[in-house]
C-alpha positions as CSV (number, residue, x, y, z in Angstrom):
1,M,0.4,0.6,20.3
2,S,-0.3,-2.8,18.7
3,P,2.6,-4.1,16.6
4,I,2.3,-3.9,12.8
5,R,1.2,-7.2,11.4
6,I,3.1,-8.3,8.3
7,V,3.0,-11.1,5.8
8,L,6.2,-11.8,3.8
9,L,6.5,-13.3,0.3
10,D,9.7,-14.1,-1.5
11,D,10.7,-17.1,-3.5
12,H,14.2,-17.1,-1.8
13,H,14.2,-18.8,1.6
14,I,17.3,-16.9,2.7
15,V,15.6,-13.6,2.1
16,L,12.5,-14.6,4.0
17,E,14.6,-15.8,6.9
18,G,16.5,-12.5,7.0
19,L,13.4,-10.4,6.9
20,R,11.6,-12.4,9.5
21,F,14.6,-12.3,11.8
22,L,15.0,-8.6,11.4
23,L,11.3,-7.8,12.0
24,D,10.8,-10.3,14.8
25,Q,13.7,-8.6,16.8
26,D,11.6,-5.4,16.9
27,P,8.5,-5.3,19.1
28,S,6.9,-2.8,16.7
29,F,6.4,-5.6,14.2
30,V,5.0,-9.1,14.2
31,V,5.4,-11.5,11.2
32,L,2.1,-13.4,10.8
33,A,3.5,-15.7,8.1
34,S,6.0,-16.0,5.3
35,F,5.6,-17.7,2.0
36,T,7.5,-18.6,-1.2
37,E,4.4,-18.9,-3.4
38,P,1.8,-16.2,-4.1
39,E,-1.1,-18.8,-4.2
40,K,-0.4,-19.6,-0.5
41,V,-0.6,-15.9,0.4
42,I,-4.0,-15.7,-1.3
43,S,-5.2,-18.7,0.7
44,F,-3.8,-17.2,3.9
45,L,-5.6,-13.9,3.4
46,E,-8.9,-15.7,3.2
47,I,-8.4,-16.5,6.9
48,Q,-6.4,-13.6,8.2
49,Q,-5.4,-10.2,6.8
50,P,-2.2,-8.4,7.9
51,D,-1.6,-4.7,8.0
52,I,1.1,-5.0,5.4
53,L,2.0,-7.5,2.7
54,L,5.6,-7.2,1.8
55,T,6.3,-9.1,-1.5
56,D,9.0,-9.6,-4.0
57,Y,8.4,-8.8,-7.7
58,S,9.7,-12.0,-9.3
59,L,7.6,-14.9,-8.2
60,P,6.5,-18.3,-9.5
61,G,3.1,-18.2,-11.3
62,M,2.6,-14.4,-11.1
63,N,4.6,-11.4,-10.4
64,G,4.3,-9.2,-7.4
65,L,2.3,-6.5,-9.1
66,E,-0.3,-9.1,-10.3
67,L,-0.6,-10.4,-6.8
68,I,-1.0,-6.9,-5.4
69,Q,-3.8,-6.3,-7.9
70,K,-5.6,-9.4,-6.6
71,V,-5.1,-8.5,-3.0
72,K,-6.2,-4.9,-3.4
73,T,-9.4,-6.1,-5.2
74,S,-10.4,-8.5,-2.4
75,Y,-8.7,-6.9,0.6
76,P,-8.4,-3.2,0.0
77,S,-7.4,-2.5,3.6
78,V,-4.2,-4.5,3.3
79,K,-1.3,-2.2,2.4
80,C,0.9,-3.7,-0.3
81,V,4.6,-3.1,-0.6
82,L,6.9,-4.2,-3.4
83,L,10.5,-5.1,-2.3
84,S,12.5,-5.7,-5.4
85,M,15.8,-5.5,-7.2
86,H,14.0,-4.6,-10.5
87,D,14.5,-1.0,-11.6
88,E,13.5,-1.4,-15.2
89,P,11.4,1.6,-16.4
90,A,8.5,-0.7,-17.3
91,V,8.4,-2.2,-13.8
92,V,8.7,1.2,-12.1
93,R,5.9,2.6,-14.3
94,D,3.5,-0.3,-13.8
95,A,4.2,-0.2,-10.0
96,I,3.4,3.4,-9.6
97,K,0.3,3.1,-11.8
98,S,-1.0,0.4,-9.5
99,K,-2.5,0.9,-6.1
100,I,0.8,0.1,-4.4
101,N,1.5,1.6,-1.0
102,G,5.3,1.3,-1.2
103,F,8.1,0.4,-3.6
104,L,11.5,-0.5,-1.9
105,F,14.8,-1.7,-3.4
106,K,16.3,-4.7,-1.7
107,N,19.5,-2.8,-0.9
108,I,17.5,-0.7,1.6
109,S,19.1,-0.6,5.0
110,K,17.6,-2.3,8.0
111,G,16.7,1.0,9.7
112,D,15.2,2.5,6.5
113,L,13.1,-0.6,5.9
114,K,11.6,-0.4,9.4
115,S,11.0,3.3,9.0
116,A,9.4,2.8,5.6
117,L,7.0,0.2,6.9
118,Q,6.0,2.4,9.8
119,K,5.3,5.3,7.4
120,I,3.3,3.0,5.1
121,H,1.3,1.7,8.1
122,S,0.5,5.3,9.0
123,G,-1.1,5.9,5.6
124,L,1.8,7.3,3.6
125,V,3.0,6.0,0.3
126,Y,6.8,5.4,0.5
127,I,9.1,5.2,-2.6
128,S,12.8,4.5,-2.3
129,P,14.9,7.5,-3.3
130,E,16.6,5.5,-6.1
131,I,13.1,4.7,-7.5
132,S,12.1,8.4,-7.4
133,T,15.2,9.1,-9.5
134,Q,14.1,6.3,-11.9
135,L,10.7,7.9,-12.1
136,I,12.2,11.2,-13.2
137,N,14.1,9.4,-15.9
138,V,10.9,7.6,-17.0
139,R,9.0,10.8,-17.2
140,Q,11.8,12.4,-19.3
141,N,11.8,9.5,-21.7
142,Q,8.0,9.5,-21.9
143,I,8.1,13.2,-22.9
144,H,10.9,12.8,-25.3
145,N,9.3,9.7,-26.9
146,S,5.9,11.5,-27.1
147,L,7.3,14.1,-29.4
148,T,7.4,13.2,-33.1
149,E,10.7,13.6,-35.0
150,R,9.2,16.6,-36.8
151,E,8.1,18.1,-33.5
152,M,11.6,17.7,-32.2
153,D,12.8,19.6,-35.3
154,V,10.4,22.4,-34.7
155,L,11.2,22.4,-31.0
156,E,14.9,22.9,-31.7
157,L,14.1,26.0,-33.8
158,I,11.5,27.3,-31.3
159,V,14.2,27.2,-28.6
160,K,16.4,29.3,-30.9
161,E,13.5,31.8,-30.9
162,L,12.8,31.6,-34.6
163,P,9.4,32.8,-35.6
164,N,6.9,30.5,-37.4
165,K,7.7,31.8,-40.9
166,Q,11.5,31.1,-40.5
167,I,10.8,27.7,-39.1
168,A,8.5,27.0,-42.0
169,D,11.1,28.1,-44.5
170,K,13.9,26.0,-42.9
171,L,11.8,22.9,-42.6
172,Q,9.9,23.4,-45.8
173,L,6.6,23.4,-44.1
174,S,3.6,25.7,-44.2
175,E,3.2,28.2,-41.4
176,R,-0.1,26.6,-40.4
177,T,1.7,23.2,-40.0
178,V,4.4,24.8,-37.9
179,E,1.7,26.4,-35.7
180,T,0.1,23.0,-35.2
181,H,3.4,21.5,-34.2
182,R,4.0,24.4,-31.9
183,K,0.6,23.9,-30.1
184,N,1.3,20.1,-29.8
185,I,4.7,20.8,-28.3
186,F,3.4,23.2,-25.7
187,R,0.6,20.7,-24.8
188,K,2.9,17.7,-24.5
189,T,5.4,19.5,-22.3
190,S,2.6,21.2,-20.2
191,T,4.1,24.7,-20.9
192,T,2.4,27.8,-22.1
193,N,5.1,30.2,-23.2
194,L,8.6,30.3,-24.7
195,V,10.3,30.9,-21.3
196,G,8.6,28.0,-19.7
197,L,9.3,25.8,-22.7
198,M,13.0,26.6,-22.8
199,K,13.3,26.0,-19.0
200,Y,11.5,22.7,-19.4
201,V,13.7,21.6,-22.3
202,F,17.0,22.2,-20.5
203,E,15.8,20.9,-17.1
204,N,14.6,17.7,-18.7
205,K,17.6,17.4,-21.1
206,L,15.3,17.0,-24.2
207,M,18.2,18.2,-26.3
208,S,22.0,18.6,-25.8
């Protein structure tokens, strides 16, 4: 099999040297070029496209996701992988929403990095386990934040199995308003009955 052709991008020379040395030692890979500036990657791709672009997130001029969007628009066959130390929810969310082929943390082991690149080259999307955990937390926060304060009040009483009339009395709302909140809660949590809702609440730690 032909080696996997890779272009590297990181604004730290020592990181580039380490990655190039690691991959050049393995006949399964060939590093076509390495750069510290995203604009130079764009110029290079006009001449030659690799199988994989492995890029950092923090870069001069544009971040790694912005570069990936440009690359995917002009060269959709190039698989783009983000290699980063950033685990902020916003970065994770934006990365997954993009057409990224892989998201790896820089603390990944040498063996896992090579394995991940091979899987990505074969067509799989690879996300570091730590990022998968971050995604779960992001999803939990999104659900929690999507519920209004009043819906959280209603949810707490629903979980206690109170009927609409009692919930309305406790919260000084009309039964119709409680029913509306109930419907919104089931919709936002993608559940259809009390058992499913209770399971979802405790699994996702929506309340203590």
